[in-house]
N, C-alpha and C positions, 0 to 999 in steps of 0.2 A: 527924514524917511519921508517921502513920498507916497502917496497914492492917489489912481485917479483912472480915466483914460488914456492918458500919454503909453503908460505899460500895459495898458490891459486890464481888463477885471481883475482885483482882487493883486495885482503885482502894484510891486512900491523896487525904489530906490537906497541903497545903502552905501556908508562909505565905509569899507573894510579900515580897523582899527590896528587887527594883530591879530598873531594867529596863535591857537590852543595849542596846548600838548597834544592834540591829537589829530594839527597838523589843519584843522579847519582853521578857514578866517572868520574871525568876530568881529561883530558892527555892536553900536549903540545898543543896548537889549536887556541882555546879551542875542544877539543874532547869530544864528550861525550858517559859515554860506560857506561850503563845502568846494575844494577845486579852486580858492581867490588868496590873494596878496595883502598884504597888505599898502596902504593908498588906493587902491582900484574901487573905483565906483561903480557897482553894480546890480543890476534888478532881479528881481526872482519874485515867486510866489511864496507866502510863509504859511509853511504847514507849522503850528506851533512858533518855538523858539528855531526850523530848521528852513531855510532856503532853500526852493526847489527850483526848479528850472532856471539856472543860474544863467546871466547874459553877464560878458564883460562890456561895461559903459566906457571905461579909461582902464587900461592896463597897466599895470607898472614896469617898471624897465629892470624889473628882474622876473618877468615870463618869460620864457619862453619855450619851444615846441617839445611837445613830448617827442620823447625819442622812441616811445613803445607804440603801434598803432593800436594797442587793447585798451590804454590806461583811460581812455574816453569812460568805456561800460565797466572797466575790470576795478575789483576793489580791490588788488594786491598790493596795488603800493599808491603812495597819497600826495607825492612832491613830486612828479615828474613835470609840472609846470613851472617848476621853478628852477633858478641856477644854479648849479653846481657853491658858487662862491656865497651865496644867501643862505642856503640850508646848511651848509658847513658854519655861519655863522649865527644862525638861528637855533643852530644847536649849540654852541660854545654859550646862548645867552638863556639858554634852558638852564644848564647847570649851573651859571653865575648867580643868575636870578634865586634858582634852590639854595645857594651857598650864601648869597644876602641875605637873604629871608633869616639865617641864623646868625648873621652880624660876621659870616666870614668870608675872607678874599684869600686871593694865593694864587700862582701862577697855573693859568690855562696856557697849554702848552697847544700849538697849531693841531687842529684836528688831524687824525688819517679815516679817510674814505676809502672804501672798499668798491673795486671797478667796478662798472656793470658787470649783468653774465657770470657773476661767481657766486651766490648764492648754493650751498653744496647740500640743503637740505629745505625741504618744503612741503607741505599739508594742501593737497590738489584733494579739493570736492569732486566728487564721482555719484553720478545719480542714473539709471533703471530709464533708458526712456522706450515709448513702444517700436521702435526699430532696432535697438540696443542699449547704446549709452554713451554718455555724455561724461567730459572728466577736468577740470580747470580750475579758476579762483573765482569765487561770490563777487558779485555782480557791489558797488559801495550801498552799503547801507540795506540788503538784497539776499535773500537765499536762493533768488538766483543763479546757474554757474554759466560763465563766462567762459570760451574754451579760448586757449592762450596758446595757438603752436609756436608764435612767434615773441614769446614774452621777454623782455631785455634784461629781466630781472637774476633770472635761475642758471645755473650752470649747464651747457648745451647738452651734458650728460644726462641732465637731470628732465629732459623733457621730454626722452622714451618713457619718464613714468607718467606721462600723460595716457598714454596708450595700454600700459598695465594696471591703471586708476580706473578705467575705459572695461577693461577683460572682467578685474578684480569685482566691480559692479554688476558686472552679467550674472558672474556666480553667485553671488553672495549680499545684493543690497537688496535692502524692500524694497516695494513697490512708495514708503509713507517719506523714506528718509534719504540721507545723503550720505555718502561716505565719506571718514576725514581717512585720506591716504596717505600718509608721511613716508615720505622717498630720501633717500640719506644714500649720498655716494658714497661708494668703500673702493679701497683698493679692487676688489672681484666683484665689482659690481654693486646693483642697487641693493638698499639692505629699504625695505619695507616692513611696514607697521599698519596696520587696518583699525581704524575703529566704525562704532555704528552700525555694523553689519548682521545680517541674521545669527541668531543661534549657531554655533559649530555642534555638527552632525557628525554619524560618520561618512554618510556620503558626501555632505559640505567638507570634511576635514580631506577625505582623498580627492575630492577638485579641486582644492587648492593646492594640494601637493601636486598634482598636475601643471596648473600653472604653473607653480614656484620652476617648474624644471622647463616650461616651456619656454614660459619668458626669459629665462635666465638669469633670474633671481641669483641675487647670493642669498639671502633668506627672506623669508616671510611669517610676518605673524599675524595673529586674528584676536582681536581685543588684547588680553592675558596671554595667549597661549602660543609657544610658536607651533609652526606647521611645518615647516622645511628650511635646512638648511642646505643648499648645495656646497657652497662655497664660504668659511668663515669671513664678514664681511668687516675687515680689519681695518683701523685707523692708526696713526701712526702719532705718537708725542714723544718730541726730543728722540728721536730714532729707535722709540720704542714701539711696539706691536701691542695692539690692545683690541680687543673683540668685544666693542661695548654690548650691556644687554639688550633686546629691544625696544625702539622707542626711549633709550637713554639720549640726556643732554650731549650737545655737540655745539660748538662754535659755530654761527651760522658762514663765516667765511673763512677759508683758509689765511685771509690776509689779514682779516682781524681778530682772528688766533694768534696770526704770530706779532700782532700790535700789541695785545693784551700781556703776551710773552715778556715779549722783550722789554713792557714797561718793567711788570713784574720781577723778572730778574734784574733791573736795573736799581726797583726800589730793596729790596733786600740787600744791595752790594755783595758784603764779603759773608755774611752769615753763613757760619758753616752747621748750624742744628736748625734747623727749621719746622713750624708747624701748617698744614696746608689745609685748612678750614673749610669746608662742604668744594670736597675734592673733585666728586665727581667722579671719571674716570680715570683720569692725570693727565687733566689738559696742562697744571703748572705742578704737579708736582713729579711728574717724569722727567721733565727736562731739566729742572730745578736739582734733581738727584745723582748730575753730570758733576754738580760742583757741593752739592749739601746734602748731610743725612736728611731725611725730610718723614714726618711720622704726617701719613693722609687720614682726615677725618670725614665720612661721609653717612648721610643718614643711610641711603640704600644698599643692603646687602649686597643686592647683584654689582652694583657700579663697584662699588669698594674690593668684590670680588676680582673683577674684570681686572684692574688696577694692578690689583696686586701678582695676576698670574703675567699680568704686562711686565712688572718687576722683575720676576723670576723668570721670565724668559731674557732676558734682556742680559747685555753684555756691557761691563766698564763703569755700571752705576755702584753708587756708593748707597748703604741701606735706607731703605724705606719700610717704615713697620704702618698697618693699618689698621685705622676700626671703623665698625660701621655702630652710629651713635648718633642721634636726634638732636642736632645742637640746637634748635629751639626749646628745648624740655631738659637737654641735661648739657652745658655750653661747659665745654672745659675752664676747670676751677685753676684760682690763684696759683695753687701747689703744683697742678699738671701744668698749668703755660710758663712758669720761671725757668722752666728746663730749655727753652728756646731763646735761641736770638733774636729771632724774626719772626712773622706772622704773614700768611697769605688768609686774606676772607674772600670767599664769592660767590655771596649767598644769593637767594634767590630775590623778586622785585621785593617781598616782605622787609628784607635787610635785615641788620645780623643786632636786634636789639640787645636780647638775653647774654648773645657773648661778649658784644662788647661794653656791658655792664662788668664782663668779669677780668677782661683785657687790661681795665682802666684800673684796676687792683691789684692786677701784675705787672703793669709797668715794662713791657716787651718792648726791647729799643727800637727797633723796626715793623711796621705795619708796610703793608701793599694790600688795599683795598681795590678788589674789583667789585663794580656794582652796574646792574642792567635798567637802576632807576635809580635819576639825580636828588627827587625827594626823602627815600628812605636813605641815600649814601648822605645828606646832607646833613639828616635829621642825628646820624651815627658817626657823622665828623665833628659835630657841636658838643655832642657827650666828650669824644676824644680829645677836643682843643679844650675845652674849659679842666679837664683833668690833666692838663699838661703838654696832652702834645704839639707838635707845631705842625701843620697843615702844607708842604714843602713845593706840592705840586699835581698836579691834576692834567693827565691827559685824555683826553676823549675821542673813543673811535667808533666811528661810523660803519658798521657793518650790514646793518639791516640802509641798506643805501635807499633812499626816495621813500622810507618811512619816517611817522616821528618819532622812533624810539631812536633808544639813546645810549651809550657803555660808556663805559671809561676805567681804569688805572687811576692810583693813586698813591703816593708816598707819606707818611705819617712815619716822623723820628721824634722822643723824646731825649734826653738829657737830663 
């Protein structure tokens, strides 16, 4: 690091050595420099450990022009300045490093990356202003809202959600904070769930119901309360129509969902009796029911009820039983697990430590582990391998394009 008049008062120069897990460049110190790449020499003003007002002195060969005009100010993406092949290799490296930390190696398959403008769900920030309202994403490291009318990340259908978010902010945002407006594509139109707004009372409830009708939304929820459903916001899994509860988890892109689903199906082989643990609203359970009997377990009563309704309304599926159960506190036990030929695990970021402890005792022949956190995945994988499972392969899926987020599916077998 050098400091002095050459760079201006308080400015210093740094060599970026690597990217951190949040996508920021890291120099010796450590010093964190957003929107930089390994090998670049940069200058900037240090605030604590963060380099501000970054200037690229020597650019990387992997640096590209960001495809979105909002990238410089918007915090919705972290890596639009990096070439796609660099990002793909970096994300594979994150998974490889996490596995190597536990002494694990496997076949890391070529990454599958979702295309631009494919995100079917986004959370916009919206705030009232003196002249109306504004909506978009927060600026990087800030609570300032950046409007993004030409966003290259979300599906074009979602951009209509920006006007929806503005209208809802005018109707129900306080002047002290921003609304979080989660907008999801559905077959019937936009499915909208809002948090951070004014407490509901009768006048606000009536106004929001009118807004739902006027804006042509499929459904509108405010905090934990359903305001109105004009048309059921249907999602389709394996040909089965499901109406998820407001705010329910959904894979970020249709491409990513398909890639994860295909890898899960491959990992389970010809298993005729399958348990889908952390099943959500049926992303994997319902497509699997085309070929196997499935027992779906999920902590949310509302999500498991939606899955069950979807199965009952579908044609040509094998039996799907379902159970609402907190798998962190009450994992399936070996006596319950041994009736299955294969297991799907799709836990949240915390992983499935308690459930994996029971799986190693049950020794179910095949496991498909879907993860959104390589660190907790590697921790759980090490336990499985130590117990005699083989990690046959890992398929990394980049459905959060231009972000630091990584998802994967993997196959474990035991002989």
